NUFI-431667 format. One record per residue (C-alpha): residue in one letter; x, y, z. Coordinates in Angstrom, 3 decimals, padded with zeros to 6 digits. Example, Ala and Ser with C-alpha at 12.3 -4.5 7.8 and 13.67 -1.06 7.14 Angstrom:
BEGIN
{rec 'A',{012.300,-004.500,007.800}};
{rec 'S',{013.670,-001.060,007.140}};
***
This chain:
BEGIN
{rec 'M',{008.572,-000.260,008.156}};
{rec 'P',{007.909,003.389,007.275}};
{rec 'R',{008.893,006.234,009.561}};
{rec 'R',{008.559,009.993,009.124}};
{rec 'A',{011.184,012.265,007.707}};
{rec 'S',{013.006,014.456,010.217}};
{rec 'S',{010.902,017.601,010.441}};
{rec 'P',{008.403,019.237,012.839}};
{rec 'H',{005.044,017.583,013.022}};
{rec 'K',{001.648,018.196,014.584}};
{rec 'G',{000.190,015.841,017.140}};
{rec 'P',{001.413,012.454,018.266}};
{rec 'P',{002.631,009.937,015.729}};
{rec 'K',{000.027,007.548,014.437}};
{rec 'G',{000.127,003.800,014.257}};
{rec 'P',{002.133,001.244,016.209}};
{rec 'R',{005.734,001.740,017.178}};
{rec 'N',{007.889,001.950,014.058}};
{rec 'G',{004.658,002.066,012.013}};
{rec 'P',{003.668,004.557,009.309}};
{rec 'R',{004.009,008.203,010.366}};
{rec 'R',{004.061,011.486,008.530}};
{rec 'A',{006.337,014.510,008.388}};
{rec 'R',{003.330,016.815,008.108}};
{rec 'Q',{-000.283,015.816,008.609}};
{rec 'G',{-002.412,016.552,005.559}};
{rec 'P',{-005.984,015.727,004.536}};
{rec 'R',{-006.700,012.025,004.658}};
{rec 'W',{-009.455,010.015,003.085}};
{rec 'G',{-011.468,007.381,004.844}};
{rec 'L',{-013.284,004.526,003.179}};
{rec 'R',{-014.549,005.635,-000.236}};
{rec 'I',{-017.534,003.340,-000.178}};
{rec 'A',{-019.710,003.461,-003.229}};
{rec 'T',{-021.492,006.785,-003.424}};
{rec 'G',{-021.315,010.012,-001.459}};
{rec 'S',{-024.601,009.157,000.211}};
{rec 'S',{-023.705,005.671,001.336}};
{rec 'V',{-020.313,006.865,002.561}};
{rec 'L',{-021.789,009.546,004.751}};
{rec 'L',{-024.306,007.103,006.146}};
{rec 'L',{-021.503,004.784,007.179}};
{rec 'V',{-019.407,007.384,008.972}};
{rec 'A',{-022.192,008.090,011.405}};
{rec 'G',{-020.379,006.095,014.089}};
{rec 'G',{-018.153,009.109,014.686}};
{rec 'V',{-021.121,011.358,015.492}};
{rec 'G',{-022.982,009.470,018.159}};
{rec 'H',{-025.444,006.672,018.706}};
{rec 'A',{-028.441,008.902,019.413}};
{rec 'M',{-028.077,010.818,016.154}};
{rec 'V',{-027.504,007.655,014.147}};
{rec 'T',{-030.622,006.080,015.623}};
{rec 'G',{-032.623,009.060,014.391}};
{rec 'L',{-031.056,008.877,010.949}};
{rec 'S',{-031.713,005.159,010.675}};
{rec 'S',{-035.414,005.700,011.224}};
{rec 'D',{-035.471,008.134,008.291}};
{rec 'V',{-034.042,005.679,005.760}};
{rec 'R',{-036.574,004.650,003.143}};
{rec 'R',{-036.709,000.889,002.793}};
{rec 'V',{-036.741,-001.580,-000.060}};
{rec 'D',{-036.740,-005.384,000.022}};
{rec 'P',{-034.015,-006.405,-002.449}};
{rec 'F',{-034.097,-010.025,-001.294}};
{rec 'D',{-037.800,-010.622,-001.919}};
{rec 'G',{-038.336,-014.009,-003.539}};
{rec 'L',{-034.647,-014.978,-003.549}};
{rec 'D',{-034.004,-018.674,-002.984}};
{rec 'T',{-031.645,-018.856,-000.030}};
{rec 'D',{-030.301,-022.266,-001.025}};
{rec 'S',{-029.302,-021.136,-004.520}};
{rec 'R',{-027.575,-017.925,-003.432}};
{rec 'P',{-023.762,-017.687,-003.081}};
{rec 'K',{-022.370,-018.604,000.320}};
{rec 'V',{-021.816,-015.845,002.870}};
{rec 'D',{-018.128,-014.889,002.911}};
{rec 'N',{-015.813,-013.382,005.503}};
{rec 'G',{-016.704,-009.731,005.088}};
{rec 'V',{-019.668,-007.519,004.219}};
{rec 'N',{-020.753,-006.935,000.625}};
{rec 'F',{-022.869,-003.974,-000.457}};
{rec 'L',{-024.567,-003.600,-003.808}};
{rec 'V',{-024.840,000.140,-004.422}};
{rec 'V',{-026.793,001.402,-007.402}};
{rec 'G',{-027.428,004.868,-008.774}};
{rec 'T',{-030.807,005.058,-010.492}};
{rec 'D',{-032.037,007.278,-013.288}};
{rec 'R',{-034.952,008.633,-011.249}};
{rec 'R',{-035.300,012.415,-011.413}};
{rec 'D',{-038.746,012.995,-009.898}};
{rec 'G',{-037.498,015.529,-007.368}};
{rec 'L',{-035.802,017.791,-009.916}};
{rec 'S',{-037.433,021.033,-011.018}};
{rec 'A',{-038.077,021.914,-014.655}};
{rec 'T',{-035.336,024.554,-014.396}};
{rec 'Q',{-032.805,022.042,-013.096}};
{rec 'K',{-033.672,019.539,-015.812}};
{rec 'E',{-033.192,022.178,-018.513}};
{rec 'R',{-030.019,023.653,-017.043}};
{rec 'Y',{-028.296,020.296,-016.645}};
{rec 'N',{-029.631,018.536,-019.756}};
{rec 'L',{-031.832,016.129,-017.821}};
{rec 'G',{-034.825,016.329,-020.073}};
{rec 'G',{-036.718,013.362,-021.428}};
{rec 'S',{-038.043,010.382,-019.559}};
{rec 'A',{-036.017,008.491,-017.002}};
{rec 'C',{-035.178,004.957,-018.103}};
{rec 'D',{-036.036,003.559,-014.654}};
{rec 'C',{-032.740,001.676,-014.773}};
{rec 'T',{-029.438,001.620,-012.929}};
{rec 'D',{-027.008,004.225,-014.224}};
{rec 'T',{-024.209,003.128,-011.879}};
{rec 'I',{-023.636,-000.292,-010.295}};
{rec 'L',{-020.966,-000.820,-007.638}};
{rec 'L',{-020.083,-003.899,-005.609}};
{rec 'V',{-018.412,-002.862,-002.353}};
{rec 'H',{-016.575,-005.335,-000.121}};
{rec 'L',{-015.700,-004.400,003.456}};
{rec 'S',{-013.128,-006.830,004.857}};
{rec 'G',{-013.885,-009.043,007.818}};
{rec 'D',{-011.444,-007.136,010.036}};
{rec 'R',{-012.991,-003.815,008.837}};
{rec 'H',{-009.559,-002.492,007.833}};
{rec 'R',{-009.928,-002.636,004.038}};
{rec 'A',{-012.544,-001.809,001.421}};
{rec 'T',{-012.744,-002.744,-002.254}};
{rec 'V',{-015.067,-001.001,-004.705}};
{rec 'V',{-015.672,-002.790,-008.011}};
{rec 'S',{-017.512,-000.974,-010.810}};
{rec 'L',{-019.796,-003.234,-012.835}};
{rec 'P',{-020.340,-001.787,-016.339}};
{rec 'R',{-024.028,-000.996,-016.854}};
{rec 'D',{-023.853,-002.412,-020.404}};
{rec 'T',{-022.484,-005.771,-019.243}};
{rec 'Y',{-023.831,-008.609,-021.376}};
{rec 'T',{-025.677,-011.114,-019.209}};
{rec 'R',{-028.778,-013.256,-018.974}};
{rec 'L',{-031.532,-012.159,-016.622}};
{rec 'P',{-032.769,-015.031,-014.436}};
{rec 'P',{-036.423,-016.098,-014.813}};
{rec 'H',{-038.596,-013.525,-013.044}};
{rec 'K',{-041.918,-011.774,-012.781}};
{rec 'N',{-042.142,-008.553,-014.758}};
{rec 'R',{-042.751,-005.883,-012.133}};
{rec 'A',{-044.981,-003.896,-014.501}};
{rec 'T',{-047.242,-006.734,-015.689}};
{rec 'G',{-046.749,-009.392,-013.022}};
{rec 'K',{-046.273,-012.026,-015.719}};
{rec 'Q',{-043.591,-014.683,-015.472}};
{rec 'V',{-040.694,-014.011,-017.867}};
{rec 'P',{-038.146,-016.680,-018.870}};
{rec 'S',{-034.410,-016.134,-018.772}};
{rec 'R',{-033.255,-013.854,-021.600}};
{rec 'P',{-030.150,-011.987,-022.823}};
{rec 'A',{-029.922,-008.389,-021.584}};
{rec 'K',{-027.657,-005.616,-020.443}};
{rec 'L',{-027.035,-005.558,-016.707}};
{rec 'N',{-028.825,-002.271,-016.101}};
{rec 'A',{-032.022,-003.733,-017.575}};
{rec 'A',{-032.392,-005.977,-014.509}};
{rec 'Y',{-033.698,-003.050,-012.478}};
{rec 'T',{-036.178,-002.076,-015.183}};
{rec 'A',{-037.518,-005.603,-015.443}};
{rec 'G',{-037.582,-006.673,-011.822}};
{rec 'G',{-036.386,-003.855,-009.565}};
{rec 'A',{-033.919,-004.351,-006.726}};
{rec 'P',{-034.557,-008.128,-006.240}};
{rec 'L',{-033.790,-008.992,-009.870}};
{rec 'T',{-030.745,-006.692,-009.791}};
{rec 'V',{-029.389,-008.535,-006.746}};
{rec 'R',{-030.087,-011.950,-008.318}};
{rec 'T',{-028.395,-010.952,-011.571}};
{rec 'V',{-025.292,-009.550,-009.862}};
{rec 'E',{-024.952,-012.586,-007.597}};
{rec 'K',{-025.259,-014.897,-010.607}};
{rec 'L',{-022.600,-012.917,-012.506}};
{rec 'T',{-020.115,-012.625,-009.654}};
{rec 'D',{-020.911,-015.533,-007.312}};
{rec 'V',{-020.550,-012.972,-004.490}};
{rec 'H',{-023.196,-012.904,-001.743}};
{rec 'V',{-024.866,-009.480,-001.408}};
{rec 'D',{-025.446,-008.610,002.267}};
{rec 'H',{-026.846,-005.090,001.919}};
{rec 'Y',{-028.393,-002.944,-000.790}};
{rec 'L',{-028.213,000.853,-001.137}};
{rec 'E',{-029.959,002.854,-003.844}};
{rec 'V',{-029.419,006.531,-004.674}};
{rec 'D',{-031.092,008.721,-007.291}};
{rec 'F',{-030.152,011.924,-009.139}};
{rec 'T',{-031.898,014.182,-006.618}};
{rec 'S',{-029.898,012.795,-003.702}};
{rec 'F',{-026.655,013.124,-005.622}};
{rec 'M',{-027.183,016.793,-006.521}};
{rec 'S',{-028.476,017.815,-003.100}};
{rec 'T',{-025.626,016.154,-001.232}};
{rec 'V',{-022.940,017.901,-003.290}};
{rec 'D',{-024.689,021.263,-002.801}};
{rec 'V',{-025.016,020.889,000.949}};
{rec 'L',{-021.267,020.162,001.100}};
{rec 'G',{-020.689,023.529,-000.578}};
{rec 'G',{-019.486,021.975,-003.831}};
{rec 'V',{-016.775,019.424,-004.575}};
{rec 'P',{-013.518,020.171,-006.461}};
{rec 'V',{-012.287,018.066,-009.369}};
{rec 'C',{-009.034,018.299,-011.272}};
{rec 'T',{-008.818,017.603,-015.002}};
{rec 'T',{-005.696,017.427,-017.151}};
{rec 'K',{-007.556,018.756,-020.197}};
{rec 'R',{-010.772,020.571,-021.071}};
{rec 'L',{-013.833,018.321,-020.848}};
{rec 'K',{-016.742,019.248,-023.101}};
{rec 'D',{-019.777,017.059,-023.755}};
{rec 'S',{-022.762,018.562,-025.565}};
{rec 'Y',{-025.024,015.646,-024.574}};
{rec 'S',{-024.704,016.159,-020.811}};
{rec 'G',{-023.870,019.872,-021.049}};
{rec 'L',{-020.537,019.377,-019.294}};
{rec 'D',{-017.940,022.050,-020.055}};
{rec 'L',{-014.960,022.118,-017.679}};
{rec 'P',{-011.672,023.933,-018.243}};
{rec 'K',{-008.315,022.288,-017.675}};
{rec 'G',{-007.314,022.450,-014.016}};
{rec 'T',{-009.305,022.436,-010.773}};
{rec 'T',{-012.980,023.397,-010.719}};
{rec 'K',{-015.403,023.303,-007.789}};
{rec 'L',{-018.596,021.669,-009.015}};
{rec 'N',{-022.084,022.260,-007.677}};
{rec 'G',{-024.618,019.436,-007.589}};
{rec 'G',{-025.827,019.873,-011.151}};
{rec 'Q',{-022.315,020.165,-012.588}};
{rec 'A',{-021.214,017.120,-010.598}};
{rec 'L',{-024.064,015.126,-012.091}};
{rec 'Q',{-022.984,016.177,-015.591}};
{rec 'Y',{-019.398,015.163,-014.763}};
{rec 'V',{-020.215,011.636,-013.619}};
{rec 'R',{-022.925,011.011,-016.264}};
{rec 'A',{-021.019,012.231,-019.330}};
{rec 'R',{-020.787,009.300,-021.753}};
{rec 'H',{-019.454,011.067,-024.842}};
{rec 'L',{-015.937,011.885,-023.657}};
{rec 'D',{-012.831,009.798,-024.320}};
{rec 'G',{-014.391,008.164,-027.354}};
{rec 'G',{-017.645,007.408,-025.570}};
{rec 'S',{-016.049,004.823,-023.281}};
{rec 'D',{-018.196,003.780,-020.339}};
{rec 'L',{-014.977,002.596,-018.674}};
{rec 'S',{-013.642,006.165,-018.676}};
{rec 'R',{-016.936,007.316,-017.194}};
{rec 'M',{-016.600,004.771,-014.378}};
{rec 'K',{-013.095,005.997,-013.599}};
{rec 'R',{-014.382,009.595,-013.410}};
{rec 'Q',{-017.073,008.409,-011.016}};
{rec 'Q',{-014.495,006.697,-008.820}};
{rec 'R',{-012.286,009.776,-008.723}};
{rec 'F',{-015.221,012.058,-007.983}};
{rec 'L',{-016.431,009.907,-005.104}};
{rec 'A',{-012.962,010.111,-003.578}};
{rec 'S',{-013.187,013.918,-003.873}};
{rec 'V',{-016.572,013.884,-002.123}};
{rec 'I',{-015.052,012.149,000.890}};
{rec 'S',{-012.007,014.400,000.857}};
{rec 'R',{-014.301,017.438,000.786}};
{rec 'A',{-016.446,016.128,003.632}};
{rec 'T',{-013.364,015.416,005.751}};
{rec 'D',{-011.602,018.706,005.008}};
{rec 'S',{-014.699,020.804,005.720}};
{rec 'G',{-015.243,019.177,009.095}};
{rec 'V',{-018.676,017.775,008.240}};
{rec 'L',{-018.004,014.424,009.861}};
{rec 'M',{-016.832,015.953,013.132}};
{rec 'N',{-019.604,018.569,013.366}};
{rec 'P',{-022.912,017.003,014.508}};
{rec 'V',{-025.000,019.931,013.241}};
{rec 'R',{-023.442,019.955,009.767}};
{rec 'F',{-023.412,016.178,009.613}};
{rec 'N',{-027.110,016.052,010.448}};
{rec 'K',{-027.855,018.556,007.681}};
{rec 'V',{-025.888,016.562,005.104}};
{rec 'A',{-027.267,013.202,006.223}};
{rec 'T',{-030.871,014.469,006.324}};
{rec 'T',{-030.512,015.874,002.819}};
{rec 'L',{-029.216,012.686,001.282}};
{rec 'L',{-031.601,010.403,003.134}};
{rec 'E',{-034.504,012.058,001.351}};
{rec 'S',{-033.631,010.056,-001.760}};
{rec 'V',{-031.802,006.995,-000.408}};
{rec 'R',{-033.336,003.538,-000.102}};
{rec 'A',{-031.744,000.614,001.759}};
{rec 'D',{-032.602,-002.925,002.829}};
{rec 'E',{-034.419,-003.467,006.132}};
{rec 'D',{-031.375,-004.905,007.894}};
{rec 'F',{-029.207,-001.863,007.227}};
{rec 'G',{-029.906,000.001,010.459}};
{rec 'T',{-028.357,001.635,013.489}};
{rec 'E',{-026.149,-001.305,014.435}};
{rec 'Q',{-024.682,-001.557,010.936}};
{rec 'M',{-024.145,002.199,010.694}};
{rec 'M',{-022.386,002.293,014.048}};
{rec 'A',{-020.153,-000.702,013.311}};
{rec 'L',{-019.134,000.595,009.906}};
{rec 'G',{-018.718,004.140,011.168}};
{rec 'Q',{-016.416,003.002,013.939}};
{rec 'A',{-014.411,000.940,011.453}};
{rec 'M',{-014.013,003.941,009.153}};
{rec 'R',{-012.275,005.986,011.810}};
{rec 'G',{-009.150,003.866,011.347}};
{rec 'F',{-009.105,003.766,007.568}};
{rec 'K',{-006.173,005.073,005.566}};
{rec 'P',{-005.940,005.910,001.846}};
{rec 'E',{-004.071,002.705,001.191}};
{rec 'S',{-006.818,000.651,002.836}};
{rec 'S',{-009.274,001.138,-000.022}};
{rec 'E',{-009.071,000.275,-003.694}};
{rec 'F',{-011.177,000.768,-006.795}};
{rec 'A',{-011.340,-001.592,-009.754}};
{rec 'S',{-013.397,-002.325,-012.846}};
{rec 'V',{-014.306,-005.783,-014.062}};
{rec 'P',{-011.702,-007.088,-016.564}};
{rec 'L',{-013.098,-007.110,-020.099}};
{rec 'A',{-012.690,-009.317,-023.139}};
{rec 'D',{-014.642,-007.005,-025.474}};
{rec 'A',{-015.844,-003.464,-024.778}};
{rec 'D',{-018.004,-003.466,-027.916}};
{rec 'H',{-019.614,-006.909,-028.051}};
{rec 'R',{-022.446,-006.724,-030.583}};
{rec 'V',{-025.622,-008.656,-029.767}};
{rec 'P',{-028.790,-008.744,-031.934}};
{rec 'E',{-031.543,-006.550,-030.481}};
{rec 'L',{-029.201,-005.314,-027.732}};
{rec 'G',{-026.590,-003.519,-029.812}};
{rec 'S',{-023.210,-002.807,-028.245}};
{rec 'T',{-022.612,-004.595,-024.944}};
{rec 'V',{-019.638,-005.208,-022.658}};
{rec 'L',{-018.256,-008.743,-022.440}};
{rec 'W',{-016.257,-009.733,-019.375}};
{rec 'D',{-012.984,-011.648,-019.427}};
{rec 'E',{-014.310,-014.688,-017.591}};
{rec 'R',{-010.966,-015.951,-016.306}};
{rec 'K',{-009.740,-012.630,-014.945}};
{rec 'A',{-013.176,-011.655,-013.625}};
{rec 'A',{-013.346,-014.967,-011.769}};
{rec 'K',{-009.985,-014.203,-010.109}};
{rec 'L',{-011.220,-010.766,-009.063}};
{rec 'F',{-014.414,-012.041,-007.463}};
{rec 'T',{-012.609,-014.978,-005.878}};
{rec 'A',{-010.407,-012.418,-004.117}};
{rec 'L',{-013.540,-010.702,-002.767}};
{rec 'R',{-015.044,-013.976,-001.557}};
{rec 'E',{-011.764,-014.941,000.099}};
{rec 'D',{-011.491,-011.486,001.683}};
{rec 'R',{-008.183,-010.692,-000.041}};
{rec 'P',{-007.054,-007.370,-001.571}};
{rec 'L',{-007.147,-007.218,-005.356}};
{rec 'S',{-003.523,-006.172,-005.608}};
{rec 'G',{-000.517,-006.863,-003.482}};
{rec 'P',{002.845,-008.556,-003.467}};
{rec 'S',{002.753,-012.237,-004.287}};
{rec 'P',{004.969,-014.756,-002.521}};
{rec 'A',{008.167,-015.350,-004.422}};
{rec 'P',{008.581,-018.762,-006.003}};
{rec 'R',{011.154,-020.854,-004.221}};
{rec 'G',{014.491,-019.279,-005.070}};
{rec 'G',{012.869,-016.689,-007.388}};
{rec 'P',{012.278,-012.902,-007.232}};
{rec 'P',{009.168,-011.519,-005.479}};
{rec 'R',{006.283,-010.017,-007.457}};
{rec 'V',{005.605,-006.392,-006.500}};
{rec 'E',{002.406,-004.327,-006.485}};
{rec 'V',{003.450,-001.609,-008.953}};
{rec 'A',{005.372,-002.010,-012.212}};
{rec 'P',{008.973,-000.822,-011.564}};
{rec 'R',{009.066,001.062,-014.901}};
{rec 'T',{006.469,003.515,-013.482}};
{rec 'I',{008.477,004.267,-010.315}};
{rec 'Q',{010.853,007.262,-010.437}};
{rec 'V',{013.971,006.959,-008.292}};
{rec 'E',{017.014,009.079,-007.455}};
{rec 'V',{019.950,007.589,-005.554}};
{rec 'T',{022.239,009.290,-003.033}};
{rec 'N',{025.335,007.593,-001.589}};
{rec 'A',{025.973,008.509,002.057}};
{rec 'T',{028.416,005.704,002.882}};
{rec 'G',{031.643,007.227,001.603}};
{rec 'R',{032.206,004.025,-000.344}};
{rec 'R',{033.197,005.170,-003.803}};
{rec 'G',{030.964,004.052,-006.667}};
{rec 'L',{028.292,002.429,-004.467}};
{rec 'G',{025.610,004.967,-005.446}};
{rec 'A',{026.206,004.338,-009.152}};
{rec 'K',{026.133,000.588,-008.530}};
{rec 'I',{022.766,000.798,-006.759}};
{rec 'D',{021.405,003.031,-009.529}};
{rec 'R',{022.472,000.524,-012.182}};
{rec 'G',{021.033,-002.357,-010.190}};
{rec 'L',{017.655,-000.684,-009.790}};
{rec 'R',{017.557,000.290,-013.449}};
{rec 'G',{018.486,-003.273,-014.356}};
{rec 'T',{015.408,-004.632,-012.587}};
{rec 'G',{013.174,-002.081,-014.284}};
{rec 'F',{013.010,001.051,-012.083}};
{rec 'A',{013.088,004.499,-013.718}};
{rec 'T',{016.241,005.857,-012.067}};
{rec 'T',{017.867,009.178,-012.922}};
{rec 'G',{020.968,007.362,-014.161}};
{rec 'T',{023.260,009.609,-012.113}};
{rec 'A',{023.796,009.006,-008.399}};
{rec 'T',{024.801,011.856,-006.084}};
{rec 'N',{026.965,011.805,-002.972}};
{rec 'A',{026.134,013.006,000.524}};
{rec 'R',{028.315,013.558,003.557}};
{rec 'P',{029.142,010.131,005.015}};
{rec 'V',{027.426,009.295,008.276}};
{rec 'R',{027.684,006.426,010.691}};
{rec 'P',{026.756,003.254,008.806}};
{rec 'G',{023.065,002.443,009.151}};
{rec 'R',{020.037,001.367,007.137}};
{rec 'T',{019.345,002.551,003.628}};
{rec 'T',{016.250,004.794,003.559}};
{rec 'I',{013.575,005.374,000.912}};
{rec 'T',{011.972,008.807,001.229}};
{rec 'Y',{008.584,008.950,-000.489}};
{rec 'D',{005.287,010.806,-000.704}};
{rec 'P',{002.674,008.709,001.158}};
{rec 'R',{000.303,009.045,-001.802}};
{rec 'W',{002.690,006.680,-003.611}};
{rec 'N',{002.885,004.155,-000.763}};
{rec 'R',{002.382,001.109,-002.997}};
{rec 'S',{005.237,002.245,-005.231}};
{rec 'A',{007.411,002.749,-002.162}};
{rec 'R',{006.746,-000.784,-000.972}};
{rec 'S',{007.587,-002.095,-004.428}};
{rec 'L',{010.897,-000.224,-004.387}};
{rec 'A',{011.660,-001.468,-000.870}};
{rec 'A',{011.239,-005.052,-002.089}};
{rec 'A',{014.252,-004.460,-004.353}};
{rec 'L',{016.406,-003.059,-001.528}};
{rec 'P',{016.565,-005.639,001.301}};
{rec 'G',{016.752,-004.000,004.726}};
{rec 'A',{015.753,-000.528,003.492}};
{rec 'E',{013.560,001.638,005.707}};
{rec 'L',{010.604,003.658,004.397}};
{rec 'V',{010.417,007.344,005.358}};
{rec 'E',{007.260,009.333,004.594}};
{rec 'A',{007.560,012.963,003.416}};
{rec 'E',{004.331,014.809,002.557}};
{rec 'R',{004.073,016.431,-000.883}};
{rec 'R',{007.401,015.128,-002.103}};
{rec 'G',{005.798,014.059,-005.358}};
{rec 'A',{006.222,010.935,-007.433}};
{rec 'R',{010.039,010.712,-007.377}};
{rec 'M',{011.518,008.718,-004.500}};
{rec 'R',{014.934,009.225,-002.970}};
{rec 'V',{017.096,006.277,-001.978}};
{rec 'T',{019.768,007.293,000.532}};
{rec 'V',{022.316,004.502,000.805}};
{rec 'D',{023.602,004.371,004.406}};
{rec 'D',{024.456,000.661,004.383}};
{rec 'P',{027.874,000.035,002.764}};
{rec 'H',{026.762,-003.546,002.040}};
{rec 'Q',{023.472,-002.610,000.411}};
{rec 'R',{022.475,-004.779,-002.534}};
{rec 'V',{019.702,-004.744,-005.132}};
{rec 'R',{017.330,-007.681,-005.459}};
{rec 'R',{015.552,-008.404,-008.738}};
{rec 'V',{011.745,-008.129,-008.587}};
{rec 'R',{008.904,-009.112,-010.907}};
{rec 'P',{006.171,-006.709,-012.110}};
{rec 'P',{002.578,-007.298,-010.959}};
{rec 'E',{-000.019,-009.358,-012.686}};
{rec 'V',{-002.841,-007.230,-014.088}};
{rec 'D',{-006.256,-008.410,-012.942}};
{rec 'S',{-008.404,-005.350,-013.685}};
{rec 'A',{-009.587,-003.676,-016.876}};
{rec 'P',{-007.309,-004.055,-019.925}};
{rec 'G',{-004.105,-002.108,-019.351}};
{rec 'E',{-005.026,-001.148,-015.787}};
{rec 'A',{-004.250,-002.452,-012.336}};
{rec 'P',{-006.733,-001.885,-009.491}};
{rec 'M',{-006.718,001.778,-008.466}};
{rec 'R',{-005.885,002.323,-004.830}};
{rec 'G',{-007.060,005.194,-002.676}};
{rec 'D',{-003.646,006.834,-002.864}};
{rec 'E',{-003.919,007.129,-006.648}};
{rec 'V',{-006.992,009.341,-006.891}};
{rec 'D',{-005.443,012.584,-005.640}};
{rec 'C',{-004.606,015.476,-007.931}};
{rec 'D',{-002.287,018.350,-006.998}};
***
């Protein structure tokens, strides 16, 4: 189990005895659930029941389950599932804002962002799955909300469900695609998004290169930039970066939402009732939710969030078979990989994390969470046993880890357990490395960076072969955990 590195620390250690602790307490993220608005709604449990009751009464309501056949819906699973959508509405924006942030033209009255959020039954884990808006699907038979006429099932892109039948048809379509029961529905529009970021005082983002998109007006330099509401909207809406990939846009959205929560936590919003009320009141002006999402749900989820850690949340996108599936009259659509998508949504229904170590086959090596080739390792021999450090280095490199290739020696100490010193932002990588070193102890050290240090204190230490993870997310990507969205 992890322990902290030997250094001064603030406050009492966290977690159970011998559980995860830190050398120096830094900013920590809670549950990054869906959008900035829905997240802040859910943390209300830390502010107080009276205030949450007042906020709940201000939530605008929508009936997303109107007309749904209970018998034909997916079974309720062990957890809570939220369908969170960002709509293209821009009614509350001024003419100046629309011009400044390239928001002219008519809104499509469709869903610009669609997220399926699963909160585990024990309230200790959250999974956020991005559903591509251009997903190829068939809309179920429905009444056209504009004409009231019955419309048969037809091919469409996923975001067209909202245009055709509003929230109820969106819920029906998502449940049909995923076979996941939707318990609650949250809807946010452009106005809410911009206002929330502004009331937080802006949100920083870090980019590894300049981002320029003439369509959205986005123009960010390389490095860290604090975005206001309008700039943030350009950042998450930009669809003409990275070759126009909507998948890249979804990843930017996921990273930005993590930054929103980090900003809220660092600035003390969640612990300051006055500031929290200001933020919550601002975003509730443009948020709609189902009737059953009230004070009790806010309090329960808020209380659960107080114990969340970065590693207890993960982001993923639906695995794809074709990102440019051409369909007559629809143009370019996104086609899911049915087998891998089914595995992903089965994990949600069964209340399991999307990634994690798999049990080893009888007599075989265990499968780890992170590919060893991506894990940087340096080895130090503190046993006094000549050549052991080099042997461990070779063994780790032989099973795929990116070692330095040259082990160093440290002053011998009393024989003990081998330790792995790591930055807690790379906790999944640390666990994967520990699987290859039986008996090793994990030691957290803030801001150490990606490279891990193995200090061999056990003269009988051995290396065990491990298997890389299976990839169940978008092509070439594993699910992104909360500890992978930071940027120094």
